[in-house]
N, C-alpha and C positions, 0 to 999 in steps of 0.2 A: 260952633254949630256943626253938625256934622252931615258930607255931603254924598250923593249918589254919583258915582263917576263910572263911566263906559269905557271899558279898553276894549279895541280891534287888534288884535295879537296875531301873529304868524304861529304857524303849529311847532317849530323848532323849540322853540322853549318853553313847550307846552309845562310841563312839569314844575320848571324853577318860576315862571309867572304865577302859575294857580297859587304855588305855595308860599309866595312874597307878598303877594295880593291878601291871602290870608293875614297873614302875616301885619299888614297894611291895617288892615280891618280892625283887628284885636288894638292896633297901639292908637290908634285914630280914631275910632268911631264911624270913620266914612266906611260906605259898601262900594263893592264893586263888581261890578258886571261886567263879567270876561267872555269874550266872544271870539272864537277860534276859525282862523281859515288858511289859507295857502296865502303866501305874499300878497302873489299878484292879485288875489282876490281880496286882500285889507285893500290894495289901491282902488281897485274895480268899486269897492262899496264907500271909498270916502268920496270917489271922484262923481260917482251918483249922488252923494249929497245925503250919505248917511252921515247922521251925529254920532262924535265920539268926542269924547275928550283925552284921551291919550293912545298913542298907537303904538306898537310893539312889533320890530320885526327886525328884517336883514338892515344894515346901512343905507343900501340901496333904495329899499321900499320908503324908509325914511325919509331920504333924499328926492325921492318921485312927490312924495306928498309935499314938501315944502315947494319944490319946484311950480305945484299945480296950485299953489296956496290954499292947501290942507290943513298944513302944519306950520308951527311960524316958524320964520327962518331964525336960525341959530339955536333952535331947542332942543336938536338932536342930542340925546346922551348914549355912548355907548357904555354897554354894562357885560359885555362877557363874548366870549366866543368859544367855539367845540369844533372838534373835526367829526369825518365819517368814519363810522363802526360798521360789524357785521353782526347780525341775529341768527340764533336759528333756535326751532320749537323745543322748547323744554324738555329735557332727557335724550333730545337727538345727540350723537356723536359730535362734538366739536371740530370744526375742519381745521385745518392749517391756513392760517392767510399771514404768517408772519412776515414773509418776505414777498416781492411782486412776484417771483415765479409761482411760489405756492397758492399764494391768492389766483391767479391765472387758473391753475390747474382747478382750482376748487370752483371757482366758477363755472369750468369748461366741466365739470364733471356734476354738477349738480341740474337737476332737473329745470325748477324754476327761483328765479332771483326778482324779489320785489322791491321797487323801489318810487318815491314819489313822483307823478306825472307832470306835475308842478313844483317849482320852487329849485331854489339854489341848490340843494343838495341832488335834485334829481339830473340837473342840468350837468352838475360837474361830473355823479359818477357816468354818464353817459362819455363825456369827455375823457373818462379813465380809461372805457374800454377801448376808443378810437386809439387813445395811446396805447395800450398796450397790444395793440394788434389784433384783436377779440370780438370787435363789432360786430360784424358778420356773422361770426360762429354763436355771438348768443343771441342772435334776435331774435330766436325761435322759444327761449330760455326768460326772456324780459316779461315781466308782470308789471307793468305801468299801474300804478296805483292812485286813488286820493289820498290826500295827505293824513286824513284821519283814519285810513283803514290799512296803511302799505307796512304797518310791522305788526298789525293784529292779524294780518292775514296768514303770517306766516303760522302766530299761536293757533290759527283755525288748523294749520298743516295745507294750504293750499298753496303755498310756495315754500322750496328749503330753506330760504334766507332771503332776508334783507339787507339791504347797506341804504344808511341815511345817516343823517347826523346824529351821533353819538345821544344826544339828549333827547331826540323823540322815544327812545327806546325805554327812557326811565318810566317808572312805573307801569307798564305793562304787562300782565300776567300771562303764564305761558312761552315766554318766551326766553330762551339764555343769550347775552351778552358775550359773543366770541371774543371782540377785542375792536381797536381801530385796525384799520388798514394800512399800508403799509407807512412806514416813515416816506419814502422816496415818493410817495403817490400822494401824501394829503397835504392838505388846506385847513385853513382855520374858515368857518364861517362866524360872521358876527351877528351879535345882537344889539340891537338899538331902540331908544324910548324916544317919543318925540311928543310937542305938546300940539293940539288942535288948535286951528286959527280960530274956531268959533266955540271953543269950549263957553260954558257958563259958569263953570268952577276953576278959574286958574289956578287959585290958591291949591287947591287940595291935588289938581292932577300936575303941578308943581311937585308939590311935597309927595307922591308916587314915584314921579320919574328920579327925585332924588334916593327916596328910598330902596328901588330897583339897585340904582349904582352905589351907594352908601357901601364903606367897611365892612358893617354890619351885616350885609346880603351875603359875603363872600362865603361864608359856612355854609347856604343854603345853594349857593351856585355851584360851588365844589359838590356837592354832595348829589346834584344834580345834573353832573356832566360837564359844567361851564367852566370855563378857566377865567377868573374875573379880569377884567380891564383895568 
Protein backbone atom coordinates (compact mmCIF):
# COMPACT_ATOMS: atom_id res chain seq x y z
CA UNK A 1 0.00 0.00 0.00
CA UNK A 2 1.36 3.42 -0.93
CA UNK A 3 1.77 6.19 1.60
CA UNK A 4 1.85 9.98 1.44
CA UNK A 5 4.85 11.39 3.28
CA UNK A 6 5.57 14.96 4.31
CA UNK A 7 9.22 16.04 4.49
CA UNK A 8 10.42 19.22 6.18
CA UNK A 9 13.84 19.98 4.73
CA UNK A 10 16.51 22.63 5.06
CA UNK A 11 17.40 24.55 1.89
CA UNK A 12 21.03 23.44 1.66
CA UNK A 13 20.53 20.07 -0.06
CA UNK A 14 17.40 21.15 -1.94
CA UNK A 15 18.34 19.89 -5.42
CA UNK A 16 19.59 16.58 -4.05
CA UNK A 17 16.61 15.92 -1.81
CA UNK A 18 14.19 16.85 -4.58
CA UNK A 19 15.79 14.45 -7.05
CA UNK A 20 16.15 11.57 -4.57
CA UNK A 21 12.55 11.93 -3.44
CA UNK A 22 11.39 11.72 -7.07
CA UNK A 23 13.42 8.53 -7.44
CA UNK A 24 11.91 7.19 -4.21
CA UNK A 25 8.40 7.90 -5.49
CA UNK A 26 9.07 6.04 -8.74
CA UNK A 27 10.67 3.10 -6.92
CA UNK A 28 8.05 2.67 -4.20
CA UNK A 29 4.77 4.24 -5.30
CA UNK A 30 4.77 6.44 -2.19
CA UNK A 31 4.28 10.17 -2.64
CA UNK A 32 6.41 12.86 -1.00
CA UNK A 33 5.31 16.40 -0.15
CA UNK A 34 8.50 18.42 0.17
CA UNK A 35 8.62 21.68 2.10
CA UNK A 36 11.89 23.63 2.17
CA UNK A 37 12.82 26.09 4.90
CA UNK A 38 15.97 27.40 6.54
CA UNK A 39 17.08 24.98 9.23
CA UNK A 40 15.93 27.20 12.14
CA UNK A 41 12.45 27.32 10.59
CA UNK A 42 12.36 23.53 10.28
CA UNK A 43 12.86 23.42 14.04
CA UNK A 44 10.42 26.26 14.74
CA UNK A 45 7.66 24.65 12.66
CA UNK A 46 8.14 21.26 14.28
CA UNK A 47 8.19 22.76 17.78
CA UNK A 48 5.01 24.68 16.96
CA UNK A 49 3.26 21.40 16.18
CA UNK A 50 3.44 21.16 12.38
CA UNK A 51 3.16 17.54 11.33
CA UNK A 52 5.82 15.79 9.25
CA UNK A 53 7.11 12.30 8.63
CA UNK A 54 10.79 12.95 7.90
CA UNK A 55 13.00 15.95 8.64
CA UNK A 56 16.14 16.77 6.66
CA UNK A 57 18.70 19.31 7.80
CA UNK A 58 22.07 19.88 9.33
CA UNK A 59 22.98 17.34 12.04
CA UNK A 60 22.37 19.98 14.71
CA UNK A 61 18.83 20.49 13.37
CA UNK A 62 17.95 16.80 13.64
CA UNK A 63 19.57 16.62 17.09
CA UNK A 64 17.46 19.58 18.21
CA UNK A 65 14.29 17.87 16.98
CA UNK A 66 15.26 14.77 18.94
CA UNK A 67 15.99 16.84 22.06
CA UNK A 68 12.55 18.47 21.96
CA UNK A 69 10.78 15.18 21.31
CA UNK A 70 9.73 15.90 17.73
CA UNK A 71 12.03 13.26 16.20
CA UNK A 72 12.76 9.73 17.36
CA UNK A 73 15.88 9.27 19.48
CA UNK A 74 18.55 7.41 17.56
CA UNK A 75 16.87 7.99 14.20
CA UNK A 76 19.38 10.53 12.85
CA UNK A 77 21.10 9.29 9.71
CA UNK A 78 23.89 11.36 8.14
CA UNK A 79 23.87 11.05 4.36
CA UNK A 80 26.24 13.72 3.02
CA UNK A 81 28.15 16.94 3.41
CA UNK A 82 29.25 19.89 1.31
CA UNK A 83 31.52 22.92 1.58
CA UNK A 84 30.99 26.59 0.79
CA UNK A 85 31.47 27.91 -2.73
CA UNK A 86 31.07 31.15 -4.65
CA UNK A 87 29.02 31.93 -7.75
CA UNK A 88 28.55 34.94 -10.03
CA UNK A 89 25.99 35.91 -12.65
CA UNK A 90 26.20 33.86 -15.82
CA UNK A 91 28.61 35.43 -18.29
CA UNK A 92 30.33 37.64 -15.70
CA UNK A 93 34.12 37.37 -15.35
CA UNK A 94 35.06 34.63 -12.92
CA UNK A 95 37.06 36.14 -10.06
CA UNK A 96 40.11 34.55 -8.50
CA UNK A 97 39.22 32.86 -5.21
CA UNK A 98 41.91 30.19 -5.27
CA UNK A 99 43.86 31.41 -2.25
CA UNK A 100 42.93 33.18 0.96
CA UNK A 101 44.56 36.40 -0.23
CA UNK A 102 42.90 36.33 -3.65
CA UNK A 103 39.55 35.53 -2.05
CA UNK A 104 39.97 38.54 0.26
CA UNK A 105 40.87 40.79 -2.67
CA UNK A 106 37.85 39.59 -4.63
CA UNK A 107 35.46 40.16 -1.73
CA UNK A 108 36.81 43.65 -1.15
CA UNK A 109 36.55 44.49 -4.86
CA UNK A 110 32.92 43.48 -5.49
CA UNK A 111 30.00 45.78 -4.80
CA UNK A 112 27.63 43.26 -3.24
CA UNK A 113 27.99 39.78 -1.76
CA UNK A 114 24.87 37.76 -1.02
CA UNK A 115 24.69 35.09 1.65
CA UNK A 116 21.88 33.39 3.59
CA UNK A 117 20.82 35.49 6.57
CA UNK A 118 19.91 32.35 8.50
CA UNK A 119 21.47 28.91 8.43
CA UNK A 120 24.83 27.28 8.94
CA UNK A 121 26.56 28.53 5.80
CA UNK A 122 25.65 32.16 6.45
CA UNK A 123 26.90 32.00 10.03
CA UNK A 124 30.12 30.37 8.89
CA UNK A 125 30.67 32.96 6.13
CA UNK A 126 30.37 35.85 8.57
CA UNK A 127 32.86 34.09 10.83
CA UNK A 128 35.28 33.80 7.90
CA UNK A 129 35.14 37.55 7.29
CA UNK A 130 36.11 38.04 10.91
CA UNK A 131 38.95 35.50 10.61
CA UNK A 132 40.26 37.24 7.48
CA UNK A 133 40.14 40.62 9.21
CA UNK A 134 37.79 42.26 6.68
CA UNK A 135 34.43 42.14 8.45
CA UNK A 136 34.25 45.91 9.05
CA UNK A 137 35.29 46.67 5.45
CA UNK A 138 32.63 44.30 4.12
CA UNK A 139 29.70 45.66 6.13
CA UNK A 140 28.29 47.90 3.39
CA UNK A 141 28.77 45.21 0.73
CA UNK A 142 26.96 42.40 2.51
CA UNK A 143 23.50 41.35 1.34
CA UNK A 144 21.92 38.96 3.85
CA UNK A 145 19.12 37.22 1.99
CA UNK A 146 16.35 34.74 2.60
CA UNK A 147 17.77 31.28 1.95
CA UNK A 148 15.41 30.70 -0.97
CA UNK A 149 16.66 33.85 -2.72
CA UNK A 150 20.36 34.08 -1.85
CA UNK A 151 21.54 32.61 -5.18
CA UNK A 152 18.69 33.89 -7.33
CA UNK A 153 19.51 37.49 -6.36
CA UNK A 154 22.83 37.09 -8.20
CA UNK A 155 21.07 35.73 -11.28
CA UNK A 156 18.94 38.90 -11.29
CA UNK A 157 22.04 41.09 -11.12
CA UNK A 158 21.20 42.50 -7.67
CA UNK A 159 24.44 41.18 -6.14
CA UNK A 160 27.80 40.47 -7.74
CA UNK A 161 28.52 37.23 -5.93
CA UNK A 162 27.02 34.73 -3.54
CA UNK A 163 28.86 32.63 -0.96
CA UNK A 164 26.82 29.70 0.30
CA UNK A 165 26.98 25.93 0.63
CA UNK A 166 27.76 24.58 -2.85
CA UNK A 167 24.66 22.40 -3.04
CA UNK A 168 22.40 25.44 -2.90
CA UNK A 169 23.74 26.65 -6.28
CA UNK A 170 22.86 23.46 -8.13
CA UNK A 171 20.07 23.83 -10.67
CA UNK A 172 19.79 27.62 -10.36
CA UNK A 173 19.60 29.22 -13.80
CA UNK A 174 21.54 32.40 -14.45
CA UNK A 175 24.57 31.81 -12.25
CA UNK A 176 28.02 30.35 -12.88
CA UNK A 177 29.74 28.50 -10.04
CA UNK A 178 33.24 29.93 -9.58
CA UNK A 179 34.35 27.11 -7.30
CA UNK A 180 34.91 26.24 -3.65
CA UNK A 181 36.34 28.76 -1.22
CA UNK A 182 40.06 28.30 -0.44
CA UNK A 183 41.08 25.05 1.21
CA UNK A 184 42.42 26.81 4.31
CA UNK A 185 38.99 28.32 4.96
CA UNK A 186 36.79 25.34 4.22
CA UNK A 187 34.46 23.47 6.47
CA UNK A 188 32.00 20.75 5.61
CA UNK A 189 28.32 21.31 6.36
CA UNK A 190 26.54 18.03 7.00
CA UNK A 191 23.13 16.83 5.87
CA UNK A 192 21.07 14.39 7.92
CA UNK A 193 17.58 12.92 8.11
CA UNK A 194 15.45 12.01 11.10
CA UNK A 195 12.16 10.22 11.75
CA UNK A 196 9.21 12.14 13.15
CA UNK A 197 8.10 10.99 16.59
CA UNK A 198 4.46 11.36 15.50
CA UNK A 199 4.53 9.94 11.97
CA UNK A 200 1.57 7.80 11.01
CA UNK A 201 3.64 6.15 8.28
CA UNK A 202 6.75 4.91 10.10
CA UNK A 203 7.62 2.11 7.66
CA UNK A 204 7.48 4.34 4.59
CA UNK A 205 9.29 7.16 6.41
CA UNK A 206 12.08 4.81 7.49
CA UNK A 207 12.31 3.54 3.91
CA UNK A 208 12.79 7.09 2.65
CA UNK A 209 15.57 7.74 5.16
CA UNK A 210 17.28 4.52 4.08
CA UNK A 211 16.89 5.59 0.44
CA UNK A 212 18.59 8.96 1.06
CA UNK A 213 21.59 7.27 2.66
CA UNK A 214 21.83 4.10 0.53
CA UNK A 215 24.89 3.40 -1.66
CA UNK A 216 22.59 3.73 -4.68
CA UNK A 217 22.08 7.42 -3.83
CA UNK A 218 25.80 8.22 -4.13
CA UNK A 219 25.74 9.15 -7.83
CA UNK A 220 22.85 11.57 -7.32
CA UNK A 221 24.49 13.07 -4.25
CA UNK A 222 27.80 13.65 -6.06
CA UNK A 223 26.08 15.12 -9.12
CA UNK A 224 24.45 17.70 -6.88
CA UNK A 225 27.61 18.66 -5.00
CA UNK A 226 27.16 16.41 -1.97
CA UNK A 227 29.95 14.21 -0.68
CA UNK A 228 28.27 10.97 0.49
CA UNK A 229 28.90 9.85 4.05
